[in-house]
C-alpha positions as CSV (number, residue, x, y, z in Angstrom):
1,M,-3.0,-48.9,-64.1
2,P,-6.0,-50.8,-62.8
3,K,-9.3,-49.9,-64.2
4,I,-11.2,-50.9,-60.4
5,S,-9.6,-50.5,-57.0
6,I,-11.6,-53.1,-54.8
7,I,-11.2,-51.7,-51.1
8,I,-11.4,-54.0,-48.2
9,P,-11.5,-52.5,-44.6
10,C,-10.7,-55.2,-42.4
11,Y,-11.3,-55.2,-38.4
12,N,-11.0,-58.2,-36.2
13,Q,-12.8,-60.5,-39.7
14,G,-10.4,-63.3,-39.5
15,K,-13.5,-65.3,-39.4
16,Y,-14.9,-64.5,-43.0
17,I,-11.9,-62.4,-44.6
18,A,-10.6,-65.8,-46.2
19,E,-14.2,-65.9,-47.9
20,C,-14.5,-62.6,-49.1
21,L,-10.8,-62.6,-50.8
22,D,-11.0,-66.1,-52.8
23,S,-14.5,-64.3,-54.1
24,V,-12.3,-61.5,-55.1
25,I,-9.6,-63.7,-56.8
26,A,-12.4,-65.5,-58.3
27,Q,-13.3,-62.5,-61.0
28,T,-13.8,-62.9,-64.3
29,F,-12.8,-59.4,-65.0
30,K,-9.0,-59.3,-63.9
31,D,-7.8,-55.7,-64.7
32,F,-8.1,-54.6,-60.9
33,E,-6.6,-54.1,-57.7
34,A,-7.6,-55.7,-54.2
35,I,-6.6,-52.8,-51.3
36,I,-7.0,-54.5,-48.2
37,I,-6.7,-51.9,-45.2
38,N,-6.3,-53.5,-42.1
39,D,-7.5,-51.2,-39.3
40,G,-6.0,-52.3,-36.2
41,S,-7.2,-55.9,-36.0
42,T,-6.4,-57.7,-32.7
43,D,-7.6,-60.7,-33.9
44,N,-5.9,-63.3,-36.3
45,S,-7.2,-61.3,-39.2
46,L,-3.3,-60.3,-40.5
47,K,-2.1,-63.8,-40.4
48,I,-4.8,-65.1,-43.0
49,I,-4.1,-61.8,-45.2
50,E,-0.6,-62.5,-45.7
51,P,-0.4,-65.4,-47.9
52,Y,-3.1,-63.9,-50.4
53,L,-0.3,-60.8,-50.8
54,K,2.4,-63.6,-51.3
55,K,0.3,-65.4,-54.3
56,H,-1.5,-62.4,-56.0
57,S,0.6,-59.1,-56.9
58,N,-3.0,-57.5,-57.3
59,L,-3.7,-57.2,-53.8
60,R,-2.3,-54.6,-51.4
61,L,-2.2,-54.2,-47.7
62,I,-2.2,-51.1,-45.8
63,N,-1.8,-52.0,-42.2
64,K,-2.3,-49.3,-39.9
65,T,-1.8,-50.5,-35.8
66,S,-5.0,-49.3,-34.2
67,T,-8.3,-49.0,-35.7
68,G,-9.5,-45.3,-37.0
69,G,-13.1,-46.7,-38.0
70,V,-14.3,-47.6,-41.4
71,V,-15.0,-44.1,-42.9
72,S,-11.2,-43.2,-42.3
73,A,-10.1,-46.7,-43.4
74,R,-11.9,-46.3,-47.0
75,N,-11.0,-43.2,-47.3
76,K,-7.2,-43.7,-46.9
77,A,-7.5,-46.6,-49.0
78,I,-9.0,-45.0,-51.8
79,R,-6.6,-42.2,-51.7
80,K,-3.9,-44.6,-52.3
81,A,-6.1,-46.3,-55.5
82,K,-4.7,-46.5,-58.9
83,G,-8.1,-47.4,-60.1
84,T,-10.4,-45.0,-62.1
85,Y,-13.3,-46.9,-60.6
86,I,-14.0,-47.8,-56.7
87,Y,-15.7,-50.9,-55.6
88,P,-16.1,-51.3,-51.6
89,L,-16.6,-54.5,-50.3
90,D,-16.7,-55.2,-46.6
91,A,-14.6,-58.3,-45.4
92,D,-17.2,-60.4,-44.2
93,D,-19.2,-60.1,-47.7
94,I,-18.5,-62.0,-51.3
95,I,-19.2,-61.3,-54.4
96,S,-20.2,-63.4,-57.5
97,P,-17.2,-64.4,-60.1
98,D,-18.8,-61.8,-62.6
99,C,-19.8,-59.1,-60.3
100,L,-16.8,-57.0,-61.5
101,E,-17.1,-57.9,-65.1
102,K,-20.9,-57.0,-65.0
103,L,-20.8,-53.7,-63.2
104,Y,-18.0,-52.4,-65.4
105,Q,-20.0,-52.9,-68.5
106,A,-22.9,-51.3,-67.1
107,M,-20.3,-48.4,-66.1
108,I,-18.8,-48.1,-69.8
109,A,-22.0,-48.3,-71.4
110,N,-23.1,-45.2,-69.6
111,K,-26.0,-46.9,-67.9
112,G,-25.4,-44.8,-64.4
113,D,-22.3,-42.9,-62.5
114,I,-23.3,-45.6,-59.7
115,I,-23.9,-49.0,-60.8
116,S,-25.2,-51.4,-58.1
117,S,-26.7,-55.0,-58.7
118,R,-29.2,-57.0,-57.0
119,A,-28.1,-59.1,-53.8
120,L,-28.6,-62.0,-51.3
121,Y,-29.2,-61.7,-48.3
122,F,-26.7,-64.8,-46.2
123,G,-25.6,-66.4,-42.8
124,L,-28.6,-65.8,-40.2
125,I,-30.7,-65.0,-43.3
126,N,-31.0,-66.7,-46.9
127,S,-32.9,-64.5,-48.9
128,E,-32.9,-61.7,-51.9
129,V,-32.6,-58.4,-50.5
130,S,-35.7,-56.5,-51.2
131,A,-34.8,-52.7,-52.6
132,P,-36.9,-50.2,-54.2
133,K,-36.7,-48.7,-57.4
134,T,-33.1,-46.7,-57.9
135,N,-33.8,-43.4,-58.5
136,R,-33.2,-39.9,-56.9
137,L,-36.6,-39.3,-55.4
138,T,-36.5,-43.0,-53.5
139,M,-32.6,-42.2,-52.4
140,I,-33.8,-39.0,-50.5
141,R,-36.6,-41.2,-48.7
142,H,-34.5,-44.3,-47.7
143,N,-31.0,-45.9,-48.9
144,C,-32.0,-48.2,-52.1
145,I,-27.8,-48.8,-53.4
146,L,-25.7,-51.4,-51.6
147,N,-23.0,-50.5,-50.0
148,S,-20.7,-52.4,-52.6
149,S,-21.7,-50.3,-55.6
150,L,-19.2,-49.3,-58.6
151,F,-18.7,-45.3,-58.6
152,K,-15.7,-43.1,-60.1
153,K,-13.1,-41.9,-58.1
154,A,-13.3,-38.8,-59.6
155,D,-16.8,-38.5,-58.1
156,W,-15.5,-39.4,-54.7
157,K,-12.8,-36.6,-54.9
158,K,-15.4,-34.2,-55.4
159,S,-17.9,-35.0,-53.1
160,G,-15.0,-35.1,-50.5
161,G,-15.2,-38.9,-49.6
162,Y,-16.9,-40.6,-46.7
163,D,-18.3,-37.9,-43.8
164,K,-16.2,-38.6,-40.7
165,A,-19.8,-37.5,-39.0
166,F,-21.3,-40.8,-40.0
167,D,-18.2,-43.2,-38.5
168,E,-21.5,-44.5,-36.1
169,G,-23.3,-45.5,-39.1
170,Y,-25.2,-44.7,-42.2
171,E,-21.7,-43.6,-43.9
172,D,-22.3,-45.4,-47.0
173,Y,-26.4,-43.5,-47.6
174,D,-24.8,-39.9,-46.7
175,F,-22.1,-40.8,-49.2
176,W,-24.6,-42.0,-52.2
177,L,-27.0,-38.9,-51.3
178,N,-23.8,-36.7,-51.8
179,L,-23.3,-38.4,-55.0
180,V,-26.9,-38.4,-56.1
181,I,-28.4,-34.6,-54.5
182,R,-25.1,-32.7,-55.1
183,Q,-23.0,-34.2,-57.8
184,K,-26.5,-35.0,-59.9
185,C,-24.7,-38.7,-60.5
186,K,-27.4,-41.5,-61.9
187,I,-27.8,-44.5,-60.3
188,Y,-28.6,-48.0,-62.4
189,R,-28.9,-51.3,-61.2
190,V,-27.6,-54.4,-62.9
191,P,-30.8,-56.8,-62.7
192,E,-28.9,-59.6,-61.6
193,I,-27.7,-60.8,-58.1
194,L,-23.8,-60.5,-58.0
195,F,-23.4,-59.3,-54.3
196,Y,-24.2,-61.3,-51.2
197,Y,-24.4,-59.7,-47.5
198,R,-23.4,-61.8,-44.6
199,I,-25.9,-61.3,-41.8
200,K,-24.5,-62.1,-38.4
201,D,-25.3,-62.5,-34.8
202,I,-25.9,-58.9,-33.9
203,S,-23.2,-58.7,-31.1
204,E,-20.9,-59.5,-34.1
205,S,-22.2,-56.5,-36.1
206,R,-20.8,-53.0,-36.3
207,N,-24.4,-52.4,-37.0
208,K,-25.5,-52.9,-33.5
209,Q,-24.1,-49.4,-32.6
210,A,-25.7,-47.7,-35.7
211,L,-29.2,-49.3,-34.4
212,Q,-28.7,-47.7,-30.8
213,I,-28.1,-44.4,-32.6
214,D,-30.7,-44.4,-35.2
215,D,-32.9,-41.4,-34.6
216,K,-29.4,-39.2,-34.2
217,L,-28.0,-40.3,-37.3
218,I,-31.3,-39.6,-39.4
219,K,-31.0,-35.7,-37.6
220,K,-27.6,-35.6,-39.0
221,L,-28.9,-36.8,-42.3
222,N,-31.8,-34.3,-42.5
223,H,-29.8,-31.6,-41.2
224,K,-27.2,-32.3,-44.4
225,Y,-29.6,-32.7,-47.1
226,P,-32.9,-30.7,-46.3
227,I,-34.7,-31.9,-49.3
228,R,-35.0,-34.7,-47.3
229,Y,-37.6,-33.1,-44.9
230,L,-39.4,-31.6,-47.8
231,V,-39.7,-35.3,-49.7
232,R,-40.7,-37.0,-46.4
233,G,-43.0,-34.2,-45.6
234,I,-44.8,-34.6,-48.9
235,V,-44.7,-38.6,-48.8
236,Y,-46.6,-38.2,-45.0
237,V,-49.4,-35.6,-46.0
238,L,-50.3,-37.4,-49.1
239,R,-50.5,-41.0,-47.3
240,K,-52.4,-39.2,-44.9
241,F,-54.9,-38.0,-47.4
242,I,-55.0,-41.3,-49.2
243,R,-56.4,-43.0,-46.0
244,F,-59.2,-40.2,-45.6
245,F,-60.6,-40.0,-48.8
246,Y,-59.8,-42.8,-51.6
247,R,-62.1,-44.4,-54.2
248,G,-63.2,-48.1,-52.9
249,K,-64.5,-50.9,-54.7
250,A,-67.7,-51.7,-56.3
251,K,-70.5,-52.7,-53.5
252,D,-73.4,-54.2,-54.6
253,G,-72.7,-53.4,-58.0
254,I,-72.4,-49.6,-57.1
255,K,-69.0,-47.7,-57.2
256,Y,-68.3,-45.5,-53.7
257,Y,-66.1,-42.9,-52.6
258,R,-65.2,-43.1,-48.8
259,I,-64.4,-39.6,-47.3
260,F,-63.5,-39.4,-43.4
261,G,-65.1,-42.8,-42.5
262,L,-68.1,-42.4,-44.2
263,C,-69.2,-43.7,-47.9
264,V,-70.6,-41.7,-50.3
265,Y,-73.4,-43.9,-53.0
266,K,-74.8,-41.6,-56.0
267,N,-75.7,-38.3,-53.4
268,K,-76.5,-40.9,-50.5
269,L,-74.8,-40.8,-47.5
270,H,-74.1,-44.2,-45.8
271,K,-72.4,-44.7,-42.5
272,N,-69.9,-47.3,-42.7
């Protein structure tokens, strides 16, 4: 049985799937299987995938004649997965040769239940992905975990898998919130760039739809995880408070406080 199952949904990614699979085959960690789920592609994706299957016995294909969306594709492939750990990978992204090895070592060292890494954008944008510290509080406010992160299949089962309600977008964030808030999973980020996230023209990206319905999806998340209301509300109030009342720098050698637009200097009130 393989230690890791890489899950690769593919819908009309013939332009990029070979590059993705090449990065998978190049892994220094060899105890893995890769399950490619062709989600009803109408382009040449399947023709590109088939030669890889003949060459590499640890690559498997689930071929669907019609598309069901990324949520059902991932869930279906994970149900078939034999690995103890799951690593989702979109068909247009790539990973470094030592990606699985570094993530697996962090996992077995008990550094976390969800193992992520640093990442780079490539394609239309070439820069490091900016992400805040990975902890429960930060996750409640906004997503700080890559969609391609290593987790236990057992935790996926406990969570009920990816939620079909987020098929239009935010399915990764919802899944991570489920693991972090409800399953109490711990997060760890490997301090190395192991993942490369392709930025495409918005006309090619499924995120185009997510951008159009962002408010609706956020409301779904808030309804499912009420703690987001509390934490985000507290942060909002604190920010307002800081804007009205904060300690300023020394002015003419005298420390001052700013209160509602006024500056207070040693018992004197001055207009600012």
